[in-house]
ZAMARGU-4260 file (C-alpha; in steps of 0.2 Angstrom, whole numbers, plus 5000, padded with zeros to 4 digits):
<rodrens>
0) 5616/5550/5678 | 5620/5532/5681 | 5630/5521/5669 | 5615/5510/5666 | 5604/5525/5662
5) 5617/5532/5651 | 5619/5516/5642 | 5600/5515/5640 | 5599/5532/5633 | 5613/5529/5621
10) 5605/5513/5615 | 5588/5522/5613 | 5596/5536/5603 | 5605/5523/5592 | 5589/5514/5589
15) 5580/5530/5584 | 5595/5534/5572 | 5594/5517/5564 | 5575/5519/5560 | 5570/5524/5542
20) 5569/5543/5540 | 5554/5554/5543 | 5552/5568/5529 | 5550/5586/5534 | 5535/5596/5529
25) 5544/5603/5513 | 5549/5586/5507 | 5531/5580/5510 | 5524/5594/5499 | 5537/5591/5486
30) 5532/5573/5485 | 5514/5577/5485 | 5516/5588/5470 | 5525/5575/5461 | 5511/5563/5464
35) 5499/5576/5457 | 5510/5578/5441 | 5499/5577/5426 | 5483/5580/5436 | 5485/5599/5437
40) 5469/5601/5426 | 5459/5591/5438 | 5466/5602/5452 | 5461/5618/5443 | 5444/5611/5440
45) 5442/5607/5459 | 5448/5625/5463 | 5436/5632/5451 | 5421/5622/5458 | 5426/5627/5476
50) 5428/5645/5472 | 5412/5646/5462 | 5403/5637/5477 | 5410/5649/5490 | 5406/5664/5478
55) 5388/5658/5476 | 5386/5657/5495 | 5390/5675/5496 | 5376/5680/5485 | 5362/5676/5497
60) 5368/5687/5512 | 5371/5701/5500 | 5354/5700/5492 | 5346/5699/5509 | 5355/5715/5514
65) 5348/5723/5498 | 5331/5718/5503 | 5333/5726/5520 | 5338/5742/5512 | 5323/5742/5500
70) 5311/5738/5515 | 5320/5752/5526 | 5319/5765/5512 | 5300/5761/5509 | 5302/5756/5491
75) 5296/5738/5494 | 5278/5742/5491 | 5282/5752/5476 | 5294/5740/5468 | 5289/5722/5474
80) 5297/5714/5458 | 5314/5719/5465 | 5311/5710/5481 | 5305/5695/5471 | 5320/5695/5460
85) 5332/5696/5475 | 5323/5682/5483 | 5325/5672/5467 | 5344/5676/5467 | 5345/5670/5485
90) 5336/5653/5481 | 5347/5650/5466 | 5363/5655/5474 | 5360/5643/5489 | 5356/5629/5477
95) 5371/5633/5466 | 5383/5635/5481 | 5377/5617/5487 | 5380/5609/5471 | 5397/5617/5467
100) 5403/5615/5485 | 5398/5596/5485 | 5406/5593/5468 | 5422/5602/5473 | 5423/5592/5489
105) 5421/5576/5480 | 5434/5581/5467 | 5446/5586/5480 | 5444/5569/5490 | 5446/5559/5474
110) 5462/5569/5469 | 5469/5567/5486 | 5465/5548/5486 | 5474/5546/5469 | 5489/5555/5476
115) 5489/5545/5492 | 5488/5529/5481 | 5503/5535/5471 | 5513/5539/5487 | 5509/5521/5494
120) 5514/5513/5478 | 5531/5522/5477 | 5534/5518/5496 | 5531/5500/5493 | 5542/5500/5477
125) 5556/5509/5487 | 5554/5497/5501 | 5557/5482/5489 | 5573/5490/5483 | 5580/5494/5500
130) 5595/5484/5505 | 5589/5470/5516 | 5602/5475/5529 | 5595/5493/5530 | 5577/5486/5533
135) 5584/5474/5546 | 5593/5487/5556 | 5578/5498/5556 | 5567/5484/5560 | 5553/5476/5549
140) 5540/5483/5561 | 5545/5501/5557 | 5542/5497/5538 | 5526/5487/5541 | 5519/5501/5552
145) 5522/5514/5539 | 5514/5503/5525 | 5499/5498/5536 | 5496/5510/5551 | 5502/5526/5543
150) 5493/5523/5527 | 5477/5519/5537 | 5478/5535/5547 | 5480/5546/5531 | 5466/5536/5523
155) 5454/5538/5538 | 5458/5557/5539 | 5454/5561/5521 | 5434/5560/5523 | 5434/5573/5537
160) 5450/5583/5534 | 5448/5586/5515 | 5431/5593/5515 | 5435/5604/5530 | 5451/5611/5522
165) 5444/5613/5505 | 5427/5620/5509 | 5433/5631/5524 | 5448/5639/5515 | 5438/5645/5500
170) 5423/5650/5510 | 5433/5661/5522 | 5443/5669/5508 | 5428/5673/5497 | 5418/5679/5512
175) 5432/5690/5518 | 5432/5698/5500 | 5413/5700/5501 | 5414/5709/5517 | 5428/5720/5510
180) 5416/5724/5495 | 5403/5730/5507 | 5415/5740/5517 | 5434/5737/5521 | 5430/5741/5539
185) 5420/5725/5541 | 5435/5715/5534 | 5446/5723/5547 | 5435/5717/5561 | 5436/5699/5554
190) 5455/5700/5553 | 5456/5706/5571 | 5447/5690/5577 | 5459/5679/5569 | 5472/5680/5583
195) 5459/5674/5595 | 5456/5658/5585 | 5475/5655/5584 | 5477/5656/5602 | 5463/5644/5605
200) 5471/5631/5593 | 5488/5634/5601 | 5481/5631/5619 | 5471/5616/5613 | 5486/5607/5604
205) 5498/5611/5619 | 5487/5600/5631 | 5475/5589/5622 | 5486/5576/5614 | 5494/5571/5631
210) 5477/5571/5640 | 5469/5560/5627 | 5484/5548/5627 | 5483/5547/5646 | 5464/5544/5645
215) 5467/5529/5633 | 5480/5522/5644 | 5469/5523/5659 | 5454/5515/5650 | 5466/5500/5644
220) 5472/5499/5663 | 5454/5498/5669 | 5449/5485/5655 | 5465/5474/5661 | 5459/5474/5679
225) 5441/5470/5675 | 5446/5456/5664 | 5458/5449/5677 | 5445/5449/5690 | 5431/5441/5679
230) 5443/5428/5672 | 5448/5423/5689 | 5431/5425/5697 | 5431/5408/5705 | 5449/5411/5713
235) 5444/5428/5719 | 5428/5421/5728 | 5438/5406/5735 | 5452/5416/5743 | 5441/5431/5748
240) 5450/5443/5736 | 5434/5452/5731 | 5437/5468/5742 | 5454/5470/5736 | 5449/5468/5718
245) 5435/5480/5720 | 5446/5493/5728 | 5458/5491/5713 | 5445/5492/5700 | 5437/5508/5709
250) 5455/5516/5709 | 5458/5513/5690 | 5440/5518/5686 | 5442/5535/5695 | 5458/5537/5686
255) 5448/5536/5669 | 5435/5548/5676 | 5449/5560/5681 | 5457/5560/5663 | 5440/5561/5655
260) 5436/5577/5666 | 5452/5584/5661 | 5449/5581/5643 | 5431/5589/5644 | 5439/5604/5653
265) 5451/5606/5639 | 5437/5605/5626 | 5426/5617/5636 | 5441/5630/5637 | 5443/5627/5618
270) 5425/5630/5614 | 5424/5645/5626 | 5438/5653/5616 | 5430/5650/5600 | 5414/5658/5607
275) 5424/5673/5613 | 5430/5675/5595 | 5412/5674/5589 | 5406/5687/5602 | 5420/5699/5598
280) 5417/5697/5579 | 5398/5700/5581 | 5401/5714/5593 | 5414/5722/5582 | 5403/5721/5567
285) 5388/5729/5576 | 5399/5744/5582 | 5407/5746/5565 | 5389/5746/5557 | 5382/5758/5570
290) 5396/5770/5566 | 5395/5768/5547 | 5376/5770/5547 | 5377/5785/5559 | 5389/5795/5548
295) 5380/5790/5532 | 5394/5780/5524 | 5385/5764/5527 | 5367/5756/5527 | 5357/5745/5538
300) 5356/5732/5524 | 5375/5732/5522 | 5377/5729/5541 | 5365/5715/5540 | 5374/5707/5525
305) 5391/5709/5534 | 5383/5701/5550 | 5376/5686/5540 | 5392/5684/5531 | 5401/5683/5548
310) 5388/5670/5554 | 5391/5660/5539 | 5409/5658/5544 | 5405/5650/5561 | 5403/5633/5553
315) 5418/5632/5541 | 5430/5640/5554 | 5424/5628/5568 | 5425/5613/5556 | 5442/5618/5551
320) 5448/5620/5569 | 5440/5604/5575 | 5451/5594/5562 | 5467/5602/5567 | 5472/5588/5578
325) 5467/5575/5565 | 5477/5585/5552 | 5492/5585/5562 | 5491/5566/5564 | 5489/5564/5545
330) 5504/5575/5541 | 5515/5565/5554 | 5510/5549/5545 | 5513/5557/5528 | 5530/5562/5534
335) 5534/5543/5538 | 5527/5537/5522 | 5537/5550/5512 | 5552/5546/5523 | 5553/5529/5515
340) 5551/5536/5497 | 5566/5547/5500 | 5576/5534/5508 | 5584/5529/5491 | 5593/5513/5489
345) 5611/5515/5490 | 5621/5504/5478 | 5639/5505/5483 | 5652/5505/5469 | 5659/5489/5477
350) 5647/5479/5466 | 5652/5481/5448 | 5648/5472/5432 | 5663/5464/5423 | 5666/5458/5406
355) 5668/5440/5413 | 5658/5426/5405 | 5640/5424/5411 | 5638/5415/5427 | 5655/5421/5434
360) 5656/5429/5451 | 5672/5436/5459 | 5674/5441/5477 | 5690/5451/5481 | 5694/5456/5499
365) 5676/5456/5504 | 5671/5460/5522 | 5654/5462/5529 | 5647/5468/5546 | 5629/5470/5552
370) 5635/5481/5567 | 5649/5493/5564 | 5665/5485/5571 | 5659/5467/5572 | 5664/5459/5556
375) 5654/5443/5551 | 5665/5440/5536 | 5683/5445/5533 | 5695/5445/5519 | 5685/5434/5507
380) 5693/5429/5491 | 5685/5417/5479 | 5678/5415/5461 | 5664/5405/5454 | 5667/5399/5437
385) 5653/5396/5424 | 5644/5380/5426 | 5654/5376/5443 | 5645/5369/5458 | 5653/5376/5475
390) 5647/5370/5492 | 5650/5381/5507 | 5650/5371/5524 | 5654/5376/5542 | 5647/5377/5559
395) 5632/5388/5563 | 5638/5406/5564 | 5653/5404/5552 | 5646/5416/5540 | 5639/5404/5526
400) 5622/5413/5524 | 5630/5430/5524 | 5642/5425/5510 | 5627/5418/5500 | 5617/5434/5503
405) 5633/5444/5497 | 5634/5434/5481 | 5615/5436/5478 | 5616/5455/5480 | 5605/5455/5495
410) 5618/5463/5506 | 5632/5474/5500 | 5650/5471/5506 | 5657/5484/5519 | 5674/5481/5511
415) 5681/5474/5495 | 5671/5471/5479 | 5659/5459/5471 | 5660/5457/5452 | 5646/5448/5443
420) 5638/5447/5426 | 5624/5436/5428 | 5606/5434/5433 | 5604/5427/5450 | 5590/5418/5460
425) 5592/5414/5479 | 5582/5400/5487 | 5583/5399/5506 | 5575/5387/5518 | 5562/5400/5522
430) 5550/5396/5508 | 5534/5407/5505 | 5518/5400/5498 | 5507/5415/5492 | 5489/5415/5495
435) 5485/5411/5477 | 5483/5396/5465 | 5496/5384/5462 | 5498/5392/5444 | 5500/5409/5451
440) 5513/5404/5464 | 5524/5398/5450 | 5521/5411/5437 | 5528/5424/5449 | 5544/5418/5442
445) 5539/5420/5424 | 5523/5429/5420 | 5522/5422/5402 | 5524/5404/5407 | 5512/5392/5399
450) 5503/5378/5408 | 5514/5366/5399 | 5530/5375/5406 | 5523/5375/5423 | 5519/5356/5423
455) 5536/5352/5416 | 5545/5362/5430 | 5535/5353/5443 | 5539/5336/5435 | 5558/5340/5434
460) 5558/5344/5453 | 5548/5328/5457 | 5532/5337/5462 | 5520/5328/5450 | 5512/5319/5465
465) 5508/5336/5472 | 5498/5341/5456 | 5489/5324/5457 | 5483/5326/5475 | 5476/5343/5472
470) 5458/5343/5467 | 5459/5358/5455 | 5476/5355/5449 | 5485/5371/5444 | 5469/5381/5449
475) 5470/5374/5467 | 5471/5389/5480 | 5486/5388/5491 | 5491/5397/5506 | 5482/5402/5522
480) 5465/5402/5513 | 5468/5386/5503 | 5477/5370/5503 | 5492/5368/5515 | 5508/5361/5508
485) 5520/5350/5517 | 5538/5358/5520 | 5545/5347/5506 | 5531/5352/5494 | 5534/5370/5498
490) 5552/5368/5494 | 5548/5359/5478 | 5537/5374/5473 | 5552/5386/5476 | 5564/5375/5466
495) 5551/5374/5452 | 5551/5393/5452 | 5569/5393/5449 | 5567/5382/5433 | 5554/5394/5426
500) 5565/5409/5430 | 5580/5401/5422 | 5594/5411/5430 | 5613/5409/5426 | 5617/5408/5444
505) 5607/5398/5457 | 5611/5400/5476 | 5603/5387/5487 | 5605/5393/5505 | 5600/5377/5515
510) 5585/5376/5503 | 5582/5358/5506 | 5585/5358/5525 | 5566/5358/5530 | 5562/5343/5520
515) 5566/5330/5534 | 5576/5314/5532 | 5562/5305/5523 | 5562/5318/5509 | 5580/5322/5509
520) 5585/5312/5494 | 5570/5318/5484 | 5574/5336/5487 | 5593/5333/5484 | 5588/5326/5467
525) 5577/5341/5464 | 5591/5353/5468 | 5603/5344/5457 | 5590/5346/5443 | 5589/5365/5446
530) 5608/5367/5446 | 5610/5357/5429 | 5619/5368/5417 | 5621/5383/5429 | 5633/5390/5441
535) 5628/5384/5458 | 5632/5390/5476 | 5626/5378/5489 | 5626/5382/5508 | 5625/5364/5513
540) 5617/5357/5528 | 5621/5339/5523 | 5639/5335/5519 | 5632/5323/5505 | 5628/5338/5495
545) 5646/5344/5497 | 5653/5327/5492 | 5645/5329/5475 | 5650/5347/5472 | 5665/5352/5461
550) 5673/5362/5475 | 5670/5364/5494 | 5673/5379/5504 | 5675/5377/5523 | 5670/5393/5533
555) 5676/5396/5551 | 5674/5413/5560 | 5669/5422/5545 | 5684/5417/5534 | 5688/5404/5521
560) 5697/5391/5531 | 5699/5378/5518 | 5694/5375/5500 | 5696/5362/5487 | 5687/5346/5480
565) 5679/5334/5492 | 5693/5321/5489 | 5707/5334/5491 | 5700/5340/5508 | 5697/5323/5515
570) 5714/5317/5510 | 5722/5333/5518 | 5715/5328/5535 | 5710/5345/5541 | 5694/5353/5547
575) 5683/5347/5533 | 5690/5329/5535 | 5685/5329/5553 | 5668/5335/5549 | 5666/5322/5536
580) 5671/5308/5547 | 5659/5314/5561 | 5645/5315/5548 | 5649/5298/5541 | 5649/5290/5559
585) 5632/5298/5563 | 5625/5292/5546 | 5631/5274/5550 | 5623/5275/5567
</rodrens>
């Protein structure tokens, strides 16, 4: 193996290991039972309905077998009431089996839907509590696909898989008992046929998934070439490329045909094996019936009833086998969903509460790395005192945002400790406007906030003009389906949320960076209002913010390079002083 391929293989293995876990079957069933906790009486009711429906379905074949025995014995003319009574039992049992079976399937589907909803809610809850670094390493696409695609796969499988599993299982079990009641030898014949069904399913699952995947890929390839030719039709004609395109389309079309024929061949073999099982079962029952009737230990009516019971199994067994592939896909998706649930957020002992005053944060010997062996922060020691405003400055990549995320609790240090005893709100330059009203966008920070409190928060961050320009005021829909806010207005919205949340520590990670020079002063005033009376950590993109802070920290290569007041650092003539002079000259220009 070449060095390149070895590296690619190692990279692929590392990427797979970084993903969120996939739960094994035992864990999936354990979590499913947990989701059904408190609903066992509903489950018992479903089992009772399905068992009753399956049992009622056995009555009709048994009654018809009894009619055959009556007719065969010549008692039909002498006792017509018995025949009519059996006919009534047959009609009543068919109706009862249909009603109980339908109620059982509906109940089972509802129960599974409720359990799936609980699993989905627990997955989302766990995902929100996972460390952001864990999600980033796994890739947000992995989490999104589990919350979207995998949940959709399970939800789509329920309407077909649940009825097949629920109805078929109880029908097969009760029918087997019914055949054993007629004569144990009939039940033995049924058991002998089971291995043939097992081999049919095993062979189908060994080849079908790969063939279906190949067929879908070939169809996509054909669509690509067709669209390519049609979109470039004028160029194809102008340059005489039609023959080459026709040959290419014919080739990919034959590829689709080839995959389709392979899929049909696999299906035909599968159906042939199922038909073989049916043939062996029917033949076995006839032989056993002939032997039993010949030696006087059985009757023609009993053989008829056994045959009808076996024929009654064709539908449930085939339905069960047809959903095997869909069931496998649903179980695989469930494993991915439950894998998130069991991926418990790991809170390291490095973040501890202290007896310090509210608003105090202390970092001791803190280091952090996103990739093992590559520290983004190293040997960080500093303390935020209650009511203090500290500005963090430095070049891009110096570790400013990572430091802010550590203080906020978004990331955990790989070394050292973070002590804090305060409520925290982090505001970054990536502001999200929810697809909801202006009021709902603000009350996410405090659900019980009154309209007066909301309006006051908007006024304090200078967003009164925003409310005035919205036709419906606080009831105006925002987001993708409503009014679009300017970057400055979106940042004012985020700052107003902070006022409503009323935290003890506010972290502003370039929270006013997207406002543009025209709105810079207005947003700086809003940020100052938000920080009034609170402990504030600012990741500053403009040095004017640093100049008004109580203390300035200059970051360089993941370390604290300088710290002190603005005046002290300028007078020292170090790295911060050079940044300040350069920024001042740029402002004058």
